[in-house]
N, C-alpha and C positions, 0 to 999 in steps of 0.2 A: 475509473471513477474520477470525477472532478469534484473537489471540495469548494466551499463558499469563497475561498480566497483565489480560486482559479488554478490550484495545483492539481496536476493529473497524477494518479497512482495506478500501478499495476501490481499484480501478485504472482508469485511463483513462476516467473518467466524462465523457461528451461529447467524447471525443478530446482531452482537455485536456493530455495528456502529463505527467501528474503522478499521484502516489499521494495518496489522500485518506484521512484518519483521522476516526473518529467516537467519541464516548463512547457507552457503552451504558447506558441508564437502567435502574432497578430493574424496570420492566415489560418490558424487552427492546427498547424503542424506541431509535432512533439519534438523537443530538443533537450539538451543538457540532462541526459539520462544519468541517474545516480541512485545508489543504494540509500533508501530512506530508513530501513530497519532490517537487521539480520534476524531471522526467525529461529536460528539454532536448529534443534531437532524437530521443530514444528513443521507442519505441512500446510502452508497457507492456501486456501481455496475458497475465495469469496471475500469481499471487502466492503466496508461501509463507513460512513462518518456519523457520529452521534450529534446530539443537539449542542454539545460543548465544543464540537470541532475535532474530537479525538477520532483517530482511525482505528477501527476494529477489523480483525480478520477471523475467519472460521478456520480452525486447526482440525482438519478432517481426521488425520491419523490419531490424534489424542482426544477426539470427540469433545471439543470445547471451543469457546470464543475467547479471543485474546485482544486486550486493548494494547495497541502498538505503542511502544515507548520511544521509538526513534523519531527524530525530527520535530518533536513537540514537547 
């Protein structure tokens, strides 16, 4: 997912229970992989950005949606 500021996010890479962010290069390549937020015992599976620019993820294991606290 890419937000309005051009930040790329991914969720649950390798079941790491975290949200990962990347910079997008001029050629569209992804770089500077970093942990944007730790999800603890949550199971992120699905991600979106709301009208305020906050990142949300679906926590499938706990049947809820969570507003991400990291990086913002």
